[in-house]
KOLSELO-326550 format. One record per residue: x, y, z of N, C-alpha, C in turn; residue in one letter. Coordinates in steps of 0.02 Angstrom, whole numbers, plus 50000, padded with zeros to 5 digits. Each point is the difference from the previous one (the first is absolute). Layout:
BEGIN
XYZXYZXYZa...
This chain:
BEGIN
564125437453343499115002050034500175002350097m500484993750013500045001850083500605004050008g500605001949969500215006150000499685005050005g499655002749938499515004950011499425000050046n499954995050039499415001250043500565001450048q500174999150045500555002150062500335006649963t500005003849966500395005449970499685006250033s499124998050016499725005750028499994997650087v500305004050025500064997350113499515005449990t499795004549986499455007750023499445003549981k499425002050014499875003249925499735006150067f499835008149939499875004950025499255001649978l499425000850073499395000149979499995006649989l499635004449945499975005549962499625003650046v499234995850040499765004250039499365005449962g499615003550037499975007049955500155005749990f499905004449944500435003249965499685007350016p500305000550084499965004450048500645005749979l499675009850025500445001750044500144999650040s500755003450022500334996150080499705003750051p499745007049990499454997850076499284997349986r499735001649952499624992950015500044994350005m500204997449996500574993750026499924998850080k500215007050034500145001350055499384998650018v499425003949999499324998950012499924993649998i499984996549952499614995449983500294994550052l500735002150011500484993350058499645002450090f499915005249982499415004350067499384994650013g499655002849962499314995649976500014992950001l500364997949978499784992949973500484995450084f500415004050012500094997450087499485000150055s499775006249993499295000050056499484992849993v499995001449917499484993749965500324992850048f500675000049990500234992550001499834999150084y500335006250017499744996950094499424998849996a499555003649982499074997650022500154993949962c500304997449954499574993349966500194995150066t500765000350002500244997950064499644999650072l499685004250008499785002950090499254996849983l499775002649952499104996449993499854992449994g500554997749973500154992249993500304995850059n500345004450015500304995450089499395000850031g499765008750008499154999050060499814993949972v499884996449945499284996849976500514993850038i500594999249985500144992450007500054998850077l500255007650059499924998750058499334999650023g499615003149983499064999050037500054992449970l499974998249934499934992349998500164996350036m500645001250030500214993150052500175002750074s499645005450032499935003750047499174999350029l499645000049956499214998049995499754995250014d499684998350042499864990250011499245001749945s499675006049987499115000749980500455000949897k500434998249993500315000949928500304992049980l500154996250045500024995049986499564994649967h500035002349942499514995649958500264999649899t499594997549987500264998349919500245008549949p499445000850006500055006049984500735005050007m500005001050052500625005850027500504993950024y500214994649962500464996350006500395002149907f499305001249979500484997749917499995009249991f499625004350040499955006350004500995000550014l499944996550057501025001050024500304999149946s499894993049965500485000549946499955003649939q499665004650002499925002349959500625007450012l499745002150048500535005350035500614997549975a500244994450048500484996749959500435001749946t499734997749952499965000149921499985006450001v499725004550030500075009349982500765002150017d500074999250059500725002350051500374996249944i500344993949986500324997949940500145003349934a499384998549971499985004549940500275007649981y499605002950061500335008350002500925001250027a499864993250048501164997650002500335001949934c499824994149965500014999849960500275005149928n499705003149998500045006649946500305004650014t499525001950053499945006650021500785005350038v500294996850036500725002750016500315000449956p500134995049941500395001849940499885005849975q499254999949982499955005849979500275006550042m499834999850046500165007650039500855001849992l500144993650003500794998649986500205004549925v499584998549954500315000749922499445008350018n499775003950038499735005949989500405003750028l500864999150046500335004050031500724996949929l499904995449996500534997649989499704995249945s500015005149888499864996849970500494993749949p500715003550042500444993149971500104994850030a499854999550061500104993950060499664996149953q500554993850000499754994749941499734991050036p499594997949994499754994450017500634994349981i499934993050042500654997549980499374993449974s500484996949933499454995449964499704994550052f500394996850034499464994750020499355004850088a500265006550004499385004150047499765001549933g499985000149959499555003449939499414993949994c500264993349991499664996049993499614995350056l500485003150055499504997750046499205005550009t500195006650001499625005750010499464996549943q499974996949947499554998849931499664992850042t500534997350035499634991850016499335002250063f500365003550034499425002850060499635001649973l499925006949961499605002249966499504996349989f500044995549976499374996449957499794994250064l500304996950053499784995250045499715003250037t500005008550020499465002250051499365002549952f500094999849947499545004049953499364993750001a500544993549980499584995849970499664997550080l500234999350046499724997150070499395004850020t500185006150007499495005749992499405000949956e500154995649935499404998049942499504993350052c500454997050010499504994050017499885000650070l500315003450043499625001350063499595003249982l499685005049958499335000050003499464999349968l500144991749980499684996549977499624996650036v500754999550073499664995450047499595002950062v500175007449981499455004750068499194996849965m500195003749950499195001449916499774992150053s500274992849987499804995950030499645001250043y500495002250079499774998350066499245004450014d500045005149962499335004450001499294996949965r500404995349947499454996749956499414993050061y500614997650043500004992450030499535007050069v500275004050035499875002350034498995002849999a499955004549961499315004949979499584991549952i500364996349967499504996249962499984993250031c500394999650049500084990050025500065003050087l499575003550030500305003650068499884993050037p499724995850006499924994050052500554995349986l500165000349944500594994250002500815004949975r500065004650030500385005449997500584995850055y499784999350034500794998950065500274993449992s499364995649929500284991549987500685001649956t499685003849934500355002549925500595003150027i499995006750028500465004950012500374997450093m500454993649988500004996450068500805004449998s500274999650044500645004850014500564994549945w500204996750032500344993349917499845002049946r499335002149971499825002249905500375006150004v499785003350052500185007449980500824998750004c500244996950031500925000249990500044994549943i499824997349991500104997449955499655004749929t499645003650001500045005349924500435004550009l500075002850054500825006050012500834994449956a499954996550026500634997349983500004997549957v499244997249943500234999649957499915006449947a499675004550002500175008249972500475001149990s500405001750049500804999550007500434996649950w500024993150031500254996149957500125000449924t499034999749988500085000449922500445007849987l499615003250010500335009049986500784995550005g500354997950054500784998349991500344994849935f499494996849984500124993949953499955005949915l499445002349989500085002749951500315006649974l500215002750045500645004050006500494997649981s500184995750037500674996749993500344997349915l499174998149961500154997249934499995006249968l499745006550002500205007249970500765001950019s500234995450063500955004550010500204995049954l499924994350000500424992749966499875000549933v499405005449971500095001249916500625006449993l499725002150048500585005049989500734999650017l500194998450065500734997649968500344996849965l499504995649940500325001649959500104998849934l499965008650032500055003449938500695006050001l500254999349956500745005249996499885006649997p500465003950057499855007250015500665001449966f500275004749966500245003549992500135006549970c499555004450000499745005650009499555003649976g499505005450002500405004550042499784999650068p500135004250044499964998150071499465004150040q499785003949953499415004750050499424995849966q499654998050074499345000850010499505005149999v499654999149944499385006849990499444999350031n500104999450091499574998550062500235003650038h499855001950063500195002250060500064990950038f500034997849972500294989850051499794997049920f500164992750033500244993949955499334998049964c499675002549976499354997049950500314995349977e499294995150001500654993949946499755001849921i499735004049967499915000749932500435004950001l500045006650026500425004449984500914995350034a500064994050032500894997749989499874996349926v499374996249989499914996649941500365006549940l499965002249978500085004649958500875003249997k500274996350055500935001250008500264996849967l499734990049978499984994650000500405000849926a500494997750001500554997949941499824995449944c499224997450006499674994949958499305000349997a499774995449955499135000849999499664997550049d499485003750026499795000550078499304998949970t499795000649965499314994849949499594997050048h500484994350031499534996550040499665000350074l500815002050025499725005450074499605003549999n499675004549929499815006150013499294994849981e499894996149999499374996149970499934996550067v500304998650042500184995150043499445007450064i500365006949991499815001950046499285001749998v499935002549921499065000350006499594995250009l500234997250001499594993049989499704998050076a500734998450030499915004450082499625003950017g499915004549984499825007250014499084996249986a499884998549947499434998449967499504995950056v500564995050005499984991850054499615002550075f500515005650011499915000250079499545007550006m500015004349968499515004650004499384999749973l499855000449953499174997249977499444992650009v500574992750031499684996550030500075000350061g500205001750063499845001450061499525006550000p499995005849961499825004749991499194998149991l499964993949957499034997249974500054995750068s500324998350030499664994750083499895005550024t500465006650037499445003750025499355004949994i499995000149918499415002449998499464994449994v500014996549976499844992650032499484996550060v500505003050047500264998650062499065004250040s500325007549965499635005050030499475000649956y499964998149971499135001949956499464995050047s500374993349994499564995050075499885004650049h500555004350049500135004350065499515002649977i500045002749947499375005149972499144998550020l499944992749961499215000450017500004997550060r500674997850046499354995150055500145007250051t500285005450000499965006950043499395001249987a499945001149925499305000949988499134995450018m500374996350037499294996749998500014997750082k500615005850044499885001450075499395004750031i499414996650037499425004450020500265005950016q500434999650050500405009350050500335002549948s499855007650026500325005449977500764996550016a500134999150079500325000450013500584996449996e499964992649979499924993249992500555001749913g499515005049954500245002749937500695002849993r499925007450057500405002850016500724996250014q499824995050038500634997850058500394995849917k499574997649987500314993249921500245005349961a499745004649991500435004549950500745005250041f500035000950028500625004750023500344992650026s499974994750016500534996650002500424998949932t499405001549958500584998649905500065004049979c499615008150024500525004349958500605002149981s500224999250084500675002950009500324994149954s500004992149978500294998449985499754999949896h499515002049986500055001949952500335006049961l500365004650044500295006350002500594998149979c500184996850035500934996249998499714996049931v499654998149972500124992849941500005005349942v499625005750012499845002949954500715006249981g500295000850056500845004749978500294996649977l500194991650050500334995549970500014998749926f499524994749968499624999649950500085004349943y499625006750017500085005149963500865001949960g500405004850064500554998549949500504996849984t499794990950014500474995949960499894997649938a499315000349985499554996849963500215008549942m499835004850023500405005549956500645001349952i500574997250067500444998650019500474994749908m499654992150009500054996449949499794995649998y499025003449978499724995249964499605007049944v500095004850028499625005549983500455002849900g499545003349994500205004749909500495001650027p500435002649959500495002850017499765008149948r500335008350032499955005649985500625004350009h500235002449959500525004749996500534997850023g500235001450042500664996350028499914997350021d500074991149996499724995050083500495000250039p500564999149967500355000150077500225004050044q499825008050000499765005550028499554999550046e499304997249961499375000950050500004992950041q500524994149979500124996150055500185000650052k500665004950010500305001350034499565004550048k499515003249996499815002550045498954998150023y500024994049943499764995250038500244995650074l500514998449980500404995250050500115003250060l500165007149969500305005350070499255001050056l499515000049974499344998650038499854991250005f500204995349981499894993950027500474999050050h500585003949993500424996650066500195004850042s499915006249993499825003550064499125001250041l499615003449937499315001350043499694994149996f500034994549977499614995150013500134995550066n500654999650032500254996950064499675005850054p500025004249976499695009150065499474996950001m499575002249933499225001650013499834993050026l500254992749999499614995550024499774998750068n500575002150039499584998450083499675005550021p499945010249972499635005749998499544994249986l499614997749932499314998049973499684995050039i500374994550031499794992650055499895007650076y500515002950008499715001850076499355006750003s500255003049931499305005049983499534997350035l499694996349940499404993350001499964995450017r500464996450052499664995950060500025001050050n499344998150040499905003750068500494997050054r500024990249985500504999450020500635001450017e500305001449962500785001149979499725008350043v499895004149979499825004650059499905001350079n499594993150015500014999250057500604997250037a500354995949983500314997449981500685003750058a500165004349918500355006650017500055004550097l499095000449977499885004950063500314997050063r499844992449997500214997350066500825000849996r500254998849976500694999450005500385008650034r499645003949958500305009350024499685000450066l499234997650007499974998150089500604998050031e500074992249994500004997650056500945004550002k500045000749926500795002750029500145009950028g499455001150034499935007550017499944999850082r500405005250024500224997250064499525003150043p499754996050041499454998850047499905007050063s
């Protein structure tokens, strides 16, 4: 088994079965989306660091989310763009497993950060007088570090179990990047345990956190409805609506991919869902927060006005 495992030194990513002309069109389109992802999240990070009015727990966690989105896109999109122009370009065995590990790390970290952000909104709206005490900078940094650490450790477990498997061929990964279930199908051994762990991890990391977010927002909704002034209710809802949109996009696509029922060709469906998850989610997140957040818009205007020549 050891000899068989070392016999595979590279993989070929199948990608999408499209005509050469369509691949060139998609390369240009996805390159623009990728640039927008980097630019949008980069602007969010820049505003958070440069504008002192955004130095609050809510925007600290938003900057963490922007960091994850940049890393998330950089891990999968460049390889996909290369494959659109050079389909026969292989990826090394070590590079493939590294991509799998990083994808899981960033996905799990984002999942946990969204839970932390919902807790922050819960404390801000339901316990406003204790907000500065509960959400101190020490607590915020601890929650952020815990999210990254837990995402790293859970991904490391999946990577170790993957490394224990022998790979002796075939070498074609039916995906546009090294997604863990697509890689497992190439192992020359029983992968039932690995698949069970992936499914159990998906249920644990999706259903559990999503339930926590739903409970948090049920309390937020009940508290917001008790606010007497219409302006106060509008402010409470506006600070949460952006987060709910991001939660819906992330958990919706992730649960369909790993927990939802299978219809038709699940592998092809998963490829297109993961394309949305890897490319469009990170691009849409900064747009959602900037379009629906007055403080972010105000901070952007201040930076633009300051940069204008007098």
